[in-house]
Each structure stands twice: as structure tokens, then as C-alpha cells.
N, C-alpha and C positions, 0 to 999 in steps of 0.2 A: 317310202313306199316299198322299195326293193327289199329293205331289211325286214319288213313285216312279211313279205312273201317268202323270203328265205326262212324266217323263223317258223312260219306256218308249215312250210314244206318239211322242215326238220322235225317239228312236232308230229306231223302225220307219219313220217318215216319211222320214228321211234315207236309210235302206237302200232303201226303195221307190223313191226318186228317183235312186238311184245309176245311172249309165250306164256301160256297158262301152265301152272303146276298144281297138282292136287293139294287141297288144303288138308294138312295133317290132323286137324281137329276132328275130322270125320273118319279117322282110320278104323274105328270100331265097326263101321258099316260096310267096309270093303269086303266083297265076296259073300255077303249075307243073303243077297237075292230077295230081300223083303221090301224093296222100294222105300227105304228109310234114309238113303243118302241125300244130302242137300246139294244144290248146285255149287260147284267148285270142289266138291269132295271127290276122292278117288273112287274108281269103280273097275270091275272086271267084265261087266255086261250091263245092258239096259235094265236088267232086273234089280240091280242095286239102287238105281236112281229114282227118287220121287218124281222126277221129270220124265222118266222112262227113256232117257237119252244118255248113253255113255259114249262119249266122243274120244277118239284117240288123239293124243297130242303128237304131232308129227315129229318133233325133235327128240322126245323122250320115249315114245312108244307106249306111254302110260295112258290109262283111261281117266277121264274126268267127267263128272256129271255136268250136264249143260242143258240150257233151254234149247229146244229144237231150233228156234230162230237164231241162236248164237252158236250153233254147233259147227259152223264153218269159219268162225272168226278166230283171230289170234293163234293161228297155227293148228287149229283143231280140224280133224278130217271128217266130221259128221257123225251122226248117231249110228248106233248099231255095232259099235266096237265090241268084240269078244277077245279078251286078253289071252293070247296063246301061252303066256307064262303066268296064268292065274295063280297057281299054287305058290310061286315065288312072290308075286305081288301081295297075296293074302298073308304070307309069312312076314313080309316086310311091314305090312300094316299092323299085324299083331305085335311085332316087336316095337312099333311106334306106340301102340296102346300101352304096352308094358312100361315103356319109358315114361309116358305121360301120366300113367296111373288112372286113366279114365277111358 
């Protein structure tokens, strides 16, 4: 019984510490402002996201499109993020697109 409780606690702790990272597959949509970015894709403002929610990831400072209901989970700081380094983020996304070829 104790082992199950410890295992459950450890599983919860790992889940609670999980951090979100923007999905590189959506790099072409970063900074476009046309609401075409999918949830988990990178963003520089709410305008990028089809969900209208760009949430800052606390540990990286990057934006990730999120469902509003999940915008405060896994290290995200809520909707409304506007990337102060948008030009750098967009350039990095463009470099990723060039690398991927799509």
C-alpha cells in the first residue's frame, strides 16, 4: 500500500514538473498573426493561435499556443503573452522552416 502511494506521488511530481516546449512542426506559423497555429505550436502573440491563446512558458520565456483551460498548466503563465523578443523568435522559427523544408 505504501509503495503505491509513493509511486503515485512520484508520478504526480514528474507530471507537475513537466514543461511544455513549442512544437517545431508549426514553425511556419510563428509570427504570422493569422490564427493558423495549432495548440502546442510556437507563438509570439494570441493572434498567431487558432485558440486565441499564446501562453508564456515560464522556464524558457517562449510562447506556446494553448487551450485557455490549459494555459496555466505545465509551467505556462496564461494567455495573452506578447513576446518581447518577437523578431528573434520569428527568425529562429524561419531557420527551423528552412531546416525542415516545409
